[in-house]
C-alpha positions, 0 to 999 in steps of 0.5 A: 297732424301729430307731432311725437318729438314735441309730444315727447318732449313735454311727457317726460315720462319714465325716460329723464330728458328729451335727448334720451327718448330719442334716442330710446325710439331710434330703436325699435319705434317709429310714429306714423308720422316719420314713416313712407312707404319707403320703411316697407322692410322696417315696418312692413307694408300696411305700417308703410302704407298708413304711415304713407298716406297721413303725410301725404293724403291727411292734407286732402281731407282724408281722416287717418287715425295715427299712432306707431309702429314697432319695428321688424327690429323689435320682433328679432329682440323680442325672439333673440332676448328669449333665446327663441329661435333654435327652438323654433326652428326645431320645431318647424324641421320636424314639420315635413309636410304642411299639408299634414293638417294634425302636424301643422296644428300641431307644430304652429301651437307648440310656437305660438305658445312658447312667444306668447310666454316670452318675458318682453324685453325691458328697453323695448317695453319701456319704448312701446309705453312711453310711446303708448303714453304719447299716443294718449297725451295727443288724443287727450286721454288719459295716461293708459287709458286710450283703445288701441287696434294692434295690427301685425305688419310682416315684411321681408328683410331681402324682399322687401316688396314681399305682400304678407297682407291678412296673414296675420292677427289684429287686436282691437280695444287693447287699452293700458299698459298690460293689455297693449303688451300682452297684444304685443307678443300675441303679435308676434306670435301670429306670424306663425298660424297655421295660413302664415306657416302654409303660405310661407312654405307655398311661396318659397319663404325661410320662415327666419328671415321673414319678421314682424312689425306692429302697428298701435293706431287709435282705435275707432269706436265704430262699435257705437256706429259703422265700419266696413271694407271697400275697394276701387274696383268690382270685386267679381268682375276687376271693373274700374270705374266703380268703389265698391262698399260694404257696411253693417253695424258695430266692428268689421270682424262682423263683415270679416267673419261672416255674420252678417249679409252687408249692406253692400253700396256701388258708386260709379267713380267718373261722375264723382265730379260736379256734386254728382251722386253716382251711387248707382247700387243700394243693396240692403243687407241683412244686419242683425248681429253686430259686434261690440266692444266687452265692458272688461275688454274683448268684444261680444256679438249682441242684436241689431234692433229690428227697426236698424237691421232694414236700415242702410246703415250709411248715408248717401252723403257718407258713401260719396264721402267715401268714395272720394277718399277712396279714388283719392287712394287709390289715384295716388298709389297708383301715381306713386307705382305708376300703374293702375293700382286698385287697393283693398280698405278698411274703414270704420265711423266713429261713434262718438265723433260722427266722422269716417275714418281710414284705418287700412289701405293695401293693393288688391291683388286679385285683378291688379295687373288683369287685362280682361283678354279673355272672356270665360262663360260656363253654360249648364247644360241640362234642361231645367227639368233636371234642376234640383236647386239646394239653395241660393246665396250671393255668387263668387268667382264666376264659374260650375264645378261639380264634387263631393259635398264635405259639411265642416262642423269645425275644426276638427272636421276640417281634414276630412276634406278631399281634394275636389271637394266642395267645402260646405260649412257655417263659415270658413276660418283664417285657419283653413286656408291650406284645407280651402286650397283643396276644394273645388267649391266652397258653400258657406250660411254666412256672409257678404261678398267680402267675407273671409270664404269671398276673398279666399276663393277669388284669390284661389279662383274657385267658385263659391256660393256664400249667405246660402242661410241654410247650406249645412242643413240642406245640403248633406256630406258626401252627396255629389253636387254642383255649383252654378255661380256664373250668374253674377249675382244669385248663385245656385247649388243643385243636387246631382252631377250637372253638365256643362260647357265653357265658352273662353272669348279672347277679346283681343282676337276679334276681326273689325267689324263693317258696321258699328257692334253694339250689344242687349242688356236686360240684368245690371248685375251682369253689365260690369262684365258684358262691359269688357266686350267690345261693343260700343255701346248698349243698342237696347236696356230692357226696363222690364227686366229691372222690375220683374227682378228688382222691384216685382211690384206693379207700380200702381199698387205703390201710388195707391196702396188704397186699392190693393187688398191686405195680404198682398199689401203685407207682402209689398210691405216686406219688400218695401219696409227699408222705405219710409215712402214707397214710391221712393222704393221704385224710383230708387230701384229702378235709377240704380238698376239703368244706372249699373248698366249706364255707368259700365259702358260710360261713356259709350251710348246706351240706349235705354227701352221704357218699359214695354210689359204687355198687360197680361206680364203686369197681371203677373206683378205683384198687386197687378191684378188690382189695376189691369184687365184681362185682355183678348190679345195683348200682344197688340193690346195696352203696351208701350206708348199708350200706356203713358199719357193713358190716366190708367198707367200716367202715373206709373209713367211717372215714376220711370221718367223720376228715375230717368232724370235721377240717372241722367241729373243726380248720377250724371250719367249723360251717356243715357237715351231714351227709347219709346216702344210702340208708337202707333201713330204720330199723335201719340209720339207727340203725346209722349215727348210731351208728357215727358216734358212735363216730367224734367224729361226734355229733348235735346236738354243736357244732350238728351236723345229720344230714339223710336222703336220701328217694329209697326207697319206704320213706323215704317211706311210713316218714317220720314213723318217720325223723323220729325219727331226723334233723334234715331231708329231701332228696328224691334224685328220681333214686333214688325215680324209679327205684325208683318206676317200677322203672326201672335208670336206668343201663338205656339200653333203658329210658330213655324209661320214666324220667320224675320227673313220672310221677304215682307219682312226684309223688305219692311225693314228696307224701307226703314233704313232708307227712310230714316236716311233720307231725313239723316236720322240713324236707325239700328237693330236691336231685335233678336232676328241678327243674334239669331241669323246670321244672314239677316245681319249681311242683309242689313249692313247691306242695307246701310243698316248703322248698328246691329245690337247683339245679345251678349253671347252672339257679339264674339260669334259674330266679330270672328266670323 
């Protein structure tokens, strides 16, 4: 623990006695060890938070670099000594409209120039230098040589709870007395950044009742390692049960400025216990550059070695360690606040000692207090033929909006943005915030989910797509375009104005259902949003969607690359280059897709169906043509259970089992049940169950339940016999209809004959329910029929079905009918 009084007593430089040192420091300096959250009025929220954490949380193993705060009194002392206040008021009085960009820039620039040219009062200067020397001594550095970060922390004298996070500037890699004093002046001046001026005007704060405290903190050498940001929730949906981490090489400014697309890691909070490693998502970012310290101070951008660009910046152990820190901080502030307090945190890994440090923590402001009482769904009306995609990127804001594209090359162009325009730029600048408020949407070439453009867009509640790479080249200034960020993962920009509808769903107004309602889920990236629906769990999670979208490669091509041609292998190598073992790619991607869905609904049950591709669908995967035969009728061909024990696919099935075992054993998500599709015979059921045992998936172990799809007439006729092998059933109405009526459901000619409401199909459903219940087994339905036809849902409920698993867009319609 840093003990400033003891260190100062030993320092003795520039001030004669320890008593004089203490008296002097009481006036303008407070060490973080002396600060608590109650000191917000004098040191601002940022510094108060650092002090609170150092005092309360370092004992719980969280590393936080220490330092000291220069109080708000020092700010007023500096202004008064230089007689700045009246001059500043005169300048601000001439600014009649902060929306006038040129006048705003002129006023802000004049004040900042004046403030940085002032003379530091001698007593204040001496206190800062003495405190700096003490900090140097604490870290074993020669006096005046310690690298520090100088962070501004604004506060309002009469509004101690006001938040000014992100409005002022931070100065990194500051070393030496002279550079520190200059940085302090710049920090004070940043209180009059254009964005800060606009913020105060809009919030109704008096410019001259807001002061600025400065935090001086030991610099973590992340320029030689890794840094990033973390949130104790999902930033896109407000989902509470995860920690979201972004990481990149070098200083964290590369993420904030949008210079890189960082790695993204998502950790499931409830399972951060008992040694589990609940990393439910890892996405390797495009980390081509990093910001490091320059030789003569400051910073510079350099290229990242090619071999490091495609590697994850953090190890799994480091991700879990960091997640524990985030959860500990959130729990502490939630207890302090006596309500949920999601946190926005900056962290850094030191290149010298290899350890991870928390350097800042502030409240997350977008979702705190949000009860998720309403869901909004944006749906494009236009047909696929009318959609002309221009660019794609990361989706921010979950909305759709049309407007005029305003391509911005630099600050000189921002005045051209009109109300309702869509800003298209390489990356937004913090001083653009006043203009961004006029826009209906934002598109950037660079950036990840926590870059400046993404953060501001969420706060302003506008749609954005970041990291398009070439949006400024492909979108023309003045064109009408449409942003579709309704998908939680990929955002798309279309040419022209697209028609769309908004469905607003009030989650608190649903009626009590006469039957258990579950939801079908295929997209891991939508799972957090879907989890807010009032359902009892997931009745069907399809592995095919994860394989098609996240993996794209036939698993046998990863197991036997020698059977694949060179051209195809080149494509596979490009997709899997972050992995030394290509099989690990399949297992990790599949387990994370399952983990995202299971984590979203935990502890509610999630029934995961093993892969049920048909041979023609498997052929469409990369490398699939080398392992799949062409079948006359793949709908009733080599699919489902018949694959899992067959030598043609057995090795690939082992990878599916490894992924599921990882979700249950490593991630700890034992709410996952496993469903076996297209089981033709009792013997086939036995073989699949034995095959799963070989790979560690043992029925009953850790509560593992096995469910069987009931979708073949033989399943219905022998449901009592199948009940000896499975814990429950789920009716697959699509295949059951196909096989009862003898209609290929892929045939366009026979479309009119394919009808789940046919009496023969309904009779089969009745027999299945009756047979399962006779053996005391659970039976639900996950097929399309109850989503499409309310009368089928009513029929099933009347016949005693245990649950209906509906498509997400059908859940609320069913509950509110």
